[in-house]
C-alpha positions in Angstrom: -54.0 -52.1 41.4 -55.7 -50.1 38.6 -57.4 -52.9 36.7 -58.7 -50.7 33.9 -55.1 -49.6 33.1 -53.9 -53.2 33.2 -56.6 -54.6 30.9 -56.3 -51.7 28.6 -52.6 -52.5 28.1 -53.4 -56.3 27.8 -55.9 -55.3 25.0 -53.0 -53.7 23.1 -50.8 -56.7 23.5 -53.6 -58.9 22.1 -53.8 -56.6 19.1 -50.0 -57.3 18.5 -50.5 -61.0 18.9 -53.5 -61.0 16.6 -51.7 -58.9 14.0 -48.8 -61.4 14.0 -51.3 -64.2 13.1 -51.5 -62.8 9.6 -48.1 -64.3 8.8 -49.1 -67.9 9.3 -52.3 -67.1 7.4 -50.4 -65.8 4.5 -48.3 -69.0 4.4 -51.4 -71.2 4.3 -52.9 -69.0 1.6 -49.7 -69.3 -0.5 -49.7 -73.1 -0.2 -53.5 -73.3 -0.7 -54.0 -75.2 2.5 -57.3 -76.1 4.2 -56.7 -74.4 7.5 -57.0 -70.9 6.1 -60.4 -70.3 7.6 -59.3 -71.6 11.0 -56.3 -69.3 11.1 -58.5 -66.4 9.9 -61.0 -67.0 12.7 -58.2 -67.2 15.3 -56.7 -64.0 14.1 -60.0 -62.1 14.1 -61.0 -63.5 17.5 -57.7 -62.2 19.0 -57.9 -58.8 17.3 -61.6 -58.4 18.3 -60.9 -59.3 22.0 -58.0 -56.9 22.0 -60.0 -54.2 20.4 -62.9 -54.5 22.8 -60.5 -54.2 25.8 -58.9 -51.1 24.3 -62.2 -49.5 23.5 -64.1 -50.1 26.7 -61.2 -49.8 29.1 -59.3 -46.8 27.8 -56.7 -45.4 30.2 -54.0 -42.8 29.9 -52.6 -43.3 33.3 -48.9 -44.0 33.8 -47.9 -47.6 34.7 -46.6 -48.1 38.2 -44.5 -50.9 39.5 -47.3 -53.2 40.6 -49.2 -52.7 37.3 -45.9 -53.6 35.6 -45.7 -56.9 37.3 -49.4 -57.7 36.6 -49.1 -56.7 32.9 -46.1 -58.8 32.2 -47.4 -62.0 33.9 -51.0 -61.7 32.8 -49.8 -60.6 29.3 -47.9 -63.9 28.8 -50.8 -65.9 30.1 -53.3 -64.1 27.9 -51.0 -64.3 24.8 -50.8 -68.1 25.4 -54.6 -68.4 25.8 -55.3 -66.7 22.5 -52.2 -68.1 20.9 -53.7 -71.5 21.3 -56.6 -70.6 19.0 -54.8 -71.4 15.7 -54.3 -75.0 16.9 -57.9 -75.4 18.0 -59.6 -73.6 15.2 -57.7 -75.6 12.5 -58.2 -78.9 14.3 -54.5 -79.5 14.7 -55.1 -80.1 18.4 -58.5 -80.9 19.9 -57.6 -80.6 23.5 -57.4 -77.1 25.0 -54.7 -78.3 27.5 -52.5 -79.6 24.6 -53.1 -76.4 22.6 -52.2 -74.2 25.6 -49.2 -76.3 26.4 -47.9 -76.0 22.9 -48.4 -72.2 22.9 -46.9 -71.6 26.3 -43.9 -73.8 25.3 -43.6 -71.6 22.1 -43.8 -68.2 23.7 -41.5 -69.1 26.6 -39.0 -70.6 24.1 -39.1 -73.9 25.8 -39.7 -76.1 22.8 -41.4 -79.0 24.5 -44.1 -80.3 22.2 -47.1 -82.6 22.2 -47.0 -82.9 18.5 -45.5 -86.0 16.9 -45.3 -85.9 13.1 -44.5 -82.3 12.2 -44.4 -83.0 8.5 -48.2 -83.6 8.3 -48.9 -80.1 9.7 -49.7 -77.2 7.5 -47.2 -74.5 6.7 -49.3 -72.0 8.6 -49.3 -74.0 11.8 -45.6 -74.8 11.6 -44.8 -71.2 11.0 -47.0 -70.1 13.9 -45.2 -72.5 16.2 -41.8 -71.0 15.2 -43.1 -67.4 15.3 -44.3 -67.8 18.9 -40.6 -68.7 19.7 -39.3 -65.6 18.0 -41.8 -63.3 19.6 -41.2 -64.8 23.0 -37.4 -64.9 22.6 -36.8 -61.2 22.9 -40.2 -60.7 24.4 -43.3 -59.1 22.9 -43.6 -57.1 26.1 -40.1 -55.6 25.3 -41.4 -54.8 21.8 -44.4 -53.2 23.5 -42.1 -51.1 25.7 -40.1 -50.0 22.6 -43.3 -48.8 20.9 -45.2 -47.4 23.9 -44.9 -43.9 25.4 -47.3 -44.6 28.3 -44.9 -46.7 30.3 -43.6 -44.1 32.7 -41.8 -45.4 35.8 -43.2 -48.9 35.3 -41.3 -49.3 32.0 -38.1 -50.1 33.7 -39.9 -52.7 35.9 -41.5 -54.2 32.8 -38.1 -54.3 31.1 -36.4 -56.1 34.0 -39.4 -58.3 34.6 -39.3 -59.8 31.1 -35.7 -59.3 29.9 -33.8 -62.5 30.6 -31.5 -62.0 33.5 -34.0 -60.1 35.6 -32.3 -57.5 37.8 -29.0 -58.4 36.2 -30.3 -57.0 32.9 -28.9 -53.5 32.2 -30.2 -50.6 30.1 -28.0 -49.8 27.1 -29.4 -46.3 26.8 -30.8 -43.9 29.5 -34.3 -44.1 28.0 -35.8 -47.6 28.4 -37.5 -47.3 25.0 -34.2 -46.8 23.3 -32.7 -49.8 25.0 -35.6 -52.0 23.9 -35.3 -50.8 20.3 -31.6 -51.6 20.2 -32.1 -55.1 21.6 -34.9 -55.8 19.1 -32.9 -54.4 16.2 -29.9 -56.6 17.2 -32.2 -59.6 17.4 -33.7 -59.0 14.0 -30.3 -58.5 12.3 -28.9 -61.7 13.8 -32.0 -63.6 12.8 -31.8 -62.4 9.2 -28.1 -63.2 9.0 -28.7 -66.7 10.1 -31.6 -67.2 7.7 -29.4 -66.1 4.7 -26.6 -68.4 5.8 -29.0 -71.4 6.1 -30.3 -70.6 2.6 -26.7 -70.7 1.3 -26.4 -74.1 3.0 -29.2 -75.6 1.0 -32.3 -75.1 3.2 -35.4 -73.7 1.5 -36.7 -70.2 2.4 -39.4 -71.5 4.7 -37.2 -73.8 6.7 -34.4 -71.2 6.9 -36.7 -68.6 8.3 -38.3 -71.0 10.9 -34.9 -72.3 12.1 -33.5 -68.8 12.3 -36.5 -68.0 14.6 -35.9 -71.1 16.7 -32.2 -70.6 17.0 -32.0 -66.9 17.9 -34.9 -67.3 20.3 -33.1 -70.4 21.8 -36.4 -72.1 21.3 -36.0 -75.5 19.6 -39.2 -75.9 17.5 -38.2 -77.3 14.1 -40.0 -77.9 10.8 -39.0 -81.6 10.9 -39.9 -84.5 13.3 -36.2 -85.5 13.3 -35.3 -81.9 14.3 -31.9 -80.7 13.0 -30.8 -84.4 12.6 -33.0 -84.3 9.4 -30.4 -82.1 7.7 -27.4 -84.4 7.2 -25.2 -81.3 6.7 -22.1 -80.4 8.7 -22.4 -76.8 7.4 -25.9 -76.4 8.7 -25.2 -78.0 12.1 -22.0 -75.9 12.6 -23.8 -72.7 11.6 -26.7 -73.3 14.0 -24.2 -74.2 16.7 -22.4 -70.9 16.3 -25.6 -68.9 16.3 -27.0 -70.8 19.3 -23.9 -69.8 21.1 -24.3 -66.2 19.9 -27.9 -66.2 21.1 -26.7 -67.3 24.5 -24.5 -64.3 24.9 -25.6 -60.9 26.1 -27.1 -59.2 23.0 -26.1 -55.8 24.3 -22.4 -56.8 23.6 -23.1 -57.0 19.9 -24.4 -53.5 19.9 -21.5 -52.2 22.0 -18.9 -54.0 19.7 -20.4 -52.2 16.7 -20.9 -48.8 18.4 -17.5 -48.7 20.1 -15.8 -50.4 17.1 -14.0 -52.8 19.4 -14.4 -56.4 20.4 -15.9 -56.0 23.9 -16.9 -59.6 24.4 -13.5 -60.6 25.9 -13.6 -57.7 28.4 -16.9 -59.0 29.8 -16.3 -61.4 32.7 -19.7 -63.1 32.3 -19.0 -63.9 28.7 -15.5 -65.3 29.5 -17.1 -67.7 32.1 -19.8 -68.6 29.5 -17.1 -69.4 26.9 -15.2 -71.5 29.5 -18.3 -73.5 30.5 -19.0 -74.1 26.8 -15.5 -75.3 25.9 -15.2 -77.5 29.0 -18.6 -79.1 28.3 -17.8 -79.7 24.7 -14.4 -81.2 25.5 -15.7 -83.6 28.2 -18.6 -84.9 26.1 -16.3 -85.2 23.0 -13.7 -87.3 24.9 -16.5 -89.5 26.4 -18.0 -90.1 23.0 -14.7 -90.8 21.4 -13.9 -93.4 24.2 -17.3 -95.1 24.1 -18.6 -94.5 20.6 -15.5 -94.3 18.3 -16.2 -92.4 15.1 -14.8 -89.6 13.0 -13.2 -86.8 14.9 -15.0 -84.0 13.1 -18.4 -85.8 13.3 -18.0 -86.6 17.0 -16.8 -83.0 17.8 -19.7 -81.6 15.8 -22.2 -83.8 17.7 -20.7 -82.9 21.1 -20.5 -79.1 20.3 -24.0 -79.0 18.9 -25.7 -80.8 21.8 -23.7 -79.1 24.5 -24.4 -75.6 23.1 -28.0 -76.5 22.5 -28.6 -77.5 26.1 -26.4 -74.8 27.6 -28.2 -72.1 25.8 -31.6 -73.8 26.5 -32.3 -74.0 22.8 -33.2 -77.6 22.8 -32.4 -78.5 19.2 -31.2 -82.1 18.6 -28.9 -83.4 15.9 -28.8 -86.9 17.3 -30.8 -89.0 19.8 -28.6 -88.3 22.8 -30.7 -90.8 24.8 -28.3 -93.4 23.2 -25.2 -91.6 24.5 -23.0 -92.9 27.4 -24.2 -92.1 30.9 -21.4 -89.5 31.6 -22.4 -87.5 28.5 -26.1 -87.6 29.5 -25.2 -86.4 33.0 -23.2 -83.5 31.5 -26.2 -82.5 29.4 -28.5 -82.6 32.4 -26.1 -80.5 34.5 -25.7 -77.7 31.9 -29.5 -77.5 31.6 -29.3 -75.6 34.9 -26.8 -73.1 33.7 -28.3 -71.3 30.7 -27.0 -68.4 28.7 -25.8 -64.9 29.8 -28.0 -62.3 31.3 -29.4 -60.2 28.5 -29.5 -63.2 26.1 -32.6 -65.1 25.0 -31.6 -68.2 27.0 -33.3 -69.5 30.1 -32.2 -71.3 33.3 -30.2 -69.8 36.1 -27.9 -67.7 33.9 -24.1 -67.5 33.8 -24.2 -64.0 35.4 -25.9 -65.4 38.5 -23.5 -68.3 38.7 -20.6 -65.8 38.5 -22.0 -63.9 41.5 -22.5 -67.1 43.5 -18.9 -68.2 42.8 -17.4 -64.8 43.7 -19.7 -64.5 46.8 -18.5 -67.9 48.0 -14.9 -66.8 47.6 -15.5 -63.5 49.4 -17.1 -65.4 52.3 -14.1 -67.8 52.5 -11.7 -64.9 52.4 -13.6 -63.2 55.3 -13.3 -66.3 57.4 -9.5 -66.1 57.1 -9.4 -62.3 57.4 -12.4 -61.3 59.5 -11.3 -57.7 59.9 -10.7 -57.1 56.2 -13.0 -55.3 53.9 -13.6 -57.3 50.8 -16.1 -56.3 48.0 -17.6 -58.5 45.4 -16.6 -57.2 42.0 -17.5 -58.1 38.5 -15.1 -56.4 36.1 -14.3 -53.2 37.8 -17.7 -52.7 39.3 -18.8 -53.5 42.9 -21.9 -55.6 42.9 -24.5 -54.1 45.3 -25.6 -56.2 48.3 -29.2 -56.2 47.1 -28.2 -57.8 43.8 -26.2 -60.5 45.7 -29.1 -61.1 48.0 -31.5 -61.3 45.0 -29.2 -63.8 43.3 -29.1 -66.0 46.5 -32.9 -65.8 46.8 -33.3 -66.7 43.1 -31.0 -69.7 43.4 -32.9 -71.0 46.5 -36.3 -70.6 44.9 -35.1 -72.2 41.6 -33.8 -75.3 43.4 -36.8 -75.5 45.7 -39.3 -75.3 42.7 -37.3 -77.9 40.9 -37.6 -80.3 43.8 -41.3 -79.6 44.3 -42.0 -80.0 40.6 -40.1 -83.3 40.4 -42.1 -84.6 43.3 -45.4 -83.6 41.7 -44.5 -85.2 38.4 -43.5 -88.4 40.2 -46.8 -88.4 42.0 -48.6 -88.2 38.7 -47.0 -91.5 37.6 -43.8 -90.5 35.7 -40.6 -92.4 36.4 -37.6 -90.7 38.1 -35.8 -89.8 34.9 -38.8 -88.3 33.2 -39.9 -86.5 36.4 -36.4 -84.9 36.8 -35.8 -84.0 33.2 -39.3 -82.8 32.3 -39.2 -80.4 35.2 -35.8 -79.0 34.6 -36.4 -78.8 30.8 -39.6 -76.8 31.5 -38.2 -74.6 34.3 -35.0 -73.9 32.3 -37.0 -73.5 29.0 -34.9 -76.2 27.3 -37.6 -78.4 25.8 -36.0 -81.8 25.7 -35.3 -84.2 28.6 -34.2 -87.8 28.8 -36.2 -91.0 28.5 -39.7 -90.6 26.9 -39.4 -86.8 26.9 -36.1 -87.0 25.0 -35.4 -86.1 21.3 -37.1 -89.3 20.1 -40.3 -88.7 22.1 -42.5 -85.8 23.2 -44.8 -84.7 26.0 -48.1 -86.0 24.7 -48.3 -88.9 27.1 -48.0 -86.7 30.2 -51.3 -86.4 32.2 -53.3 -83.2 31.8 -52.5 -82.1 35.4 -48.8 -82.6 34.6 -49.0 -80.5 31.5 -50.5 -77.6 33.4 -47.8 -78.0 36.0 -45.1 -77.8 33.4 -46.8 -74.8 31.8 -46.6 -73.0 35.1 -42.9 -74.0 35.4 -42.3 -72.7 31.8 -43.8 -69.3 32.8 -41.8 -69.2 36.1 -38.6 -69.9 34.2 -39.2 -67.4 31.4 -40.2 -64.6 33.7 -37.4 -65.3 36.2 -39.7 -66.5 39.1 -40.1 -63.3 41.1 -42.3 -61.6 38.5 -44.8 -64.4 38.8 -44.6 -65.1 42.5 -45.0 -61.4 43.5 -48.6 -61.6 42.2 -49.4 -64.1 45.0 -48.9 -61.3 47.6 -52.3 -59.9 48.7 -50.9 -56.4 49.1 -50.1 -56.2 45.4 -53.8 -56.2 44.6 -54.9 -53.8 47.4 -55.8 -50.3 46.6 -52.8 -48.0 46.9 
C-alpha cells in the first residue's frame, strides 16, 4: 500500500468537498443568516486540510487495485468527517457523533436524521444536507474519476467500488473517464428537469432545488419537517414519484435511449423485473389501503405509489405517516426495503440485478436436478452471466443477510425494541432512512444511543459501498508492501 499516493488523492477529494461548501455559504449570505462565519470556517478548514495533504504528499504514481479500495472507503469516511464541520461550527449540532451521523447519512443517501424541526435551520445548513445527498448519489469519487487522468488501472476498480451495483455496474464507454462523465451528465440533466417541473408545481426555487437533489440521489432529506407531506399537492407528489422511479433505474439506459434513439428500457431484463416489482407492490398496498382505510381512489393510489416507490428505490421520502397504515402494508414496505433499485442507479439495498441473478440461478439449479447431464447456462438478455459474477452475487447476499442479523442483535442489545432494531438496521444498510416505530416518518434517530449511531453509520457505509469495498480493507495482506 503506497500511503503517500492514497493520502495525496484524499487531499484532492477534500478540496472538492471544501469547494462545494461555498454553495451553502452563498445561501446563508443571501438570506443574511448568522451562521455565515461557521460555514466559512468549515469550508476553509476542509480546503486547508486538503491543500496540505496535496502539497506535502505529492505523488504521480498510478493507482493500483488495492489503493483504489483504500481511496474509495477512506475517501467516504474523510468526507463525512469534514462534512460534519458545518453542523459543528454553526452550532446546529453540538455532538460530534450526531454531526458525523447526519453527514454520513447524507453522503450515503440514507436520509436518516437526528434533527427534528427542520424549519428552524438556516438555509445554508438545509442546503448542505441536501447537497451531501446529491454528491453522494452519483458519487464524488465517480466525479473524481471523471476529472482525473492519474487513475490508471485502478480507475475501473474505483468505478465499480463506488458505482451502485458493484461488479454488476458496466462501463458505457471503453474509457472509464468517459463513462463517469456520461453518468454525471445524465444525473445533472435529470436533476435540473425535476427542479424545473417542481417550480412549475408551485415550489419555490430553494425547495425545488433541494428536493431535486434528494429525489435523484434517492436520498430523502427534505426542507420540511413533514417531508413531502407538507406539500398538499397531487402534482408534486406524482412528479416526485415518477422521478424516484427514474432514479431507481439504470442511468445508463437513459443515455443509450438518447444515443440509439430508441426506447431501450423494455429490452433490459433487469428493468422489466424492476417495473414488475414496483407495480405489484403498488397494487397490493393500494388494495390493502382501500380495504382498511377507505378513501378516494386517486388519493389512495397516490399514497400507495409514492410510498412503495420511495421505499423500493431507497429514497425514504414520506407523504404520509405510514406507521398508521395496516399491518400488511407496513410489511410490504419493510420487504421492499431489501430490494432497492437497478444496478447503475442511485438506489441502495441488494439491487434488482442481483435478485434477477439469484432467481435465475435457482431455476438453473432446479433444472439441473431434473436433467443432470444437460448443459444449462444462466443468461440475462442474450448474455451468459460469468460464474464469478454469480458467485459474487451469492456471497453478497449471504453477507448482506448476515450483517442484517448481527446489526439487529447489536441494536437490540443497546436497548431498542424489536421493531426499531429491525427497521433501523435495514434502513441504514439499504440506505433508506426511515423505519417503523420511533424511527418512522413521525420520529427520528436522535434518541438512539451513541454506540448505536456509530453502528448505523458503519452500516450506511457498508450499504453504499456494496460491502466488499469496505470489508476488503480488513484483510492484512491489503496493507502489506507489494
